[in-house]
Structure formats: structure tokens, C-alpha cells
N, C-alpha and C positions, 0 to 999 in steps of 0.2 A: 654479543657478536651471534648471529644467527649461524644455524647448522650447517645450510647450505655453503656457506663459506670456508667452511673446515677445512675441505680437501685443497681448495686453493691454498690456505694457511699452511698445511702439512707440506704440500709441494714446495712453497718456497722455503720453508725451513730445511727441508731436506737437501734442496740446491743449495740453499746457503752452508750446510754442514758439509758437503761435498767439496765446494769451492775450498771452505778452509782446511781442508786436506791436501790441496794442492801444495805439493814439497819441490824445493830445488835442491839439489844435492851435486858434491862434487869429489871424487876420488883427487882430485888437483890442489884443491882448495883446503886450507884450516883457517884457523885465527888470523893467521900472518900470510901473506904473498912471499913467493920467494925471488930470486934473480930470474927465475924462468919467466914471470909472470911480469917481469919490470921491463920497460920502454927500452930499445936500442936507439935513442934520439935522443933530443933537448938537454943532452950534457948524461943521460945514464946509459950503461952499458950492458943491460940484461939480454936477454934471449927472446923476449918479446913474445912468447908462444901463449894463446888463449887458452884456458885451461878447459878439461873436457867438464861439460855439465849434463846432468840428466836430471829430468822432473816426471814426478809421477802423481797418483790420483787426480786427473785432468777434469776439470769441470765440464759438466754436459753442454753440449751447445759451442764447443769449443772449434772453429773453423780453422786456425792457425796460431801460430807463436811468433814472438818478438823477445830478442833479449837486449837488455840495455845493460850498461857496465857505466859509474856514476860516481864520482870525487867530490863531495860536498864540502870536503877543505880544502881544496884548492885555493890560493890565494887570488882569485879572480875577481870575487863579488858574484859570481855565478856560479860556481862549480866549473868542472871539467868534464866532459863526454868522454870516455874512453873506447865506447863501443857501441854500434847500434846495428841490428840485424833484425829484419823483418821478413814475412811472407815465407816463414817455416810451415811447411804442409802441418796440418793437425796429424797426420800418421807419424811423424818424428816425435820421439821423446828425448832427444839429447842430440849434443854435437861433440864431436870427439875434439880433443885438445889439438891447437893448430889450427883449428877451424876458422878463426880469425886471419887467417894468412889469404888474402885475398889472391897472391898467384899461383896459390895451389890449387886444384881441381877437388872437388867435394862430390861425393854423392848425393849428400843434401842440397837441395836447393833452396838459395834462400837469396836477399838484397841484404849487402852490407853497406850501409851509407856513412856519409861523411862523420867524421869525430872534430873533436875540437883540435885535434892534431892535422887538421886540414885535408885529410885524406881518409878513403875509406878502410873498413878493416880493424882488426884489434890494435889499440895502441895501449902498452903496458902502464904499469905505475912509475912515476916520476916526480916523486915530491922533491921541492927543495930541500938541497941540504941541511941538516939541523931543524928542521922544522919537526911539528908534533907529526907523531903517528896519523896518516890519514886513514879515513874509511872510504873501502872500494866496495861500493853498493851494485852485487849482480842480481838483476833481476830478469825473470822470465813472465812476459806476459801472454795470459790466455784469452786470444780475440774473437770475437764475434762475428768478422768478417773473414773469407778465404784470402783475400789480399788489399794489404795498402796501396791505393793509385800513386804511388811514390817510386824514385829510382834511385839511383845512388848519388846523386846529387843532393838529396833531400838533408836539410840541416837537422840535426838534435832537436831544435825547437819544433821543428814542423813534424817530425816523427810523433815526438813527445805529445803533441795536439793531436794527432790521429791516434796513438795509445789511448789518451786520454778518454777519448770518443769511442773506442771499441773494445775496452777491456774488459773480460768479466772478472777476471779473479788475477792476481799475480805471486810470486813465489820469490823470496827473494834470501840472499846469504851475504852476509859482509865480513870482508877480510880487512887488515890493517897492513900499512906498510910505511917506514921510516928509513931513509939514508941518514 
């Protein structure tokens, strides 16, 4: 390698290390979800409150964020999307508990689109009774665009496609739940 390429290499390494420090944390989540994050539908009687989420060490070049919650263990053959939020401004580094309740107003502007429950907003955990503990994968995506050109009717698959094309880095928490 020629020395003239060294600054470019160092910049790439530095940016990769910074992206690796991107972290998602929550005071509401631990290794196990609670009745607070359990759905209040589909035979479940939880509170259906989305957890407070905060992120730090945002990668350089981030223009907006998205949040997804996915259960890969749902007995559907394709998993289950519990929450899809995008167009969160880059100046925001967290969302409060119950942000997923679309009937409440919030200081944070964002779009919450369709979930596999057939509606927008947070849909809590609701694994079948007696099934093994399901994984609930909470992910914040740092995006290279200010806004995804989608609205509240966008399907999780369409949002996922757009996230795949525009994600700089992502940070994830996994919690489990069983009934």
C-alpha cells in the first residue's frame, strides 16, 4: 500500500471504530420483558407500553434514526414486527416510555408505521401460551438520510428495505418473554 492511501485508511478505520461504539440502552428493559411491554390484544392482557430507549456514540454522518422491534421466534415462518418507527431527527437520542402509543402527542416527531398487528405504533409481546421464550430484538438504526419517503401505511418489509439501503450503523438490545 502506498503512503498516500494511509489518510483514507485511517479515516475509514476511525469511522468504523466510532460506529462500533453506537450503543442502545434502556432503563425499562432487562433480559426479560414484563407485563408492561406485553400486548393488550391477541389474547394478551399486558399494558402495551413501549420502553424508554436511549442511544449514544452516534456515528458520524447520521441524519436521522429509525427504531424496529422484531420477534424472530413468532410461529409465522417470517417472524413478527412489533414496532416500526422512522424519520426520528438526528438531534434526538432517545424516546420516552409509551412513545409507541400513537394516540398520545409527543415532542419527538417521527413516523410510526404498520406492524404485523395491522396498525401503527407499538404492539407488545404476545407469544403463544406454553411456547418457548421468544426473543424481542430492539434495534435503533442510524441513517444516512434525513427522511425515508414513506408514511404510516408502509409495511415493515418496505421500511426494512429502505433501512437496509440507508443504515450507517445499528445498535441492538434483546429481551425475552414467555407466557
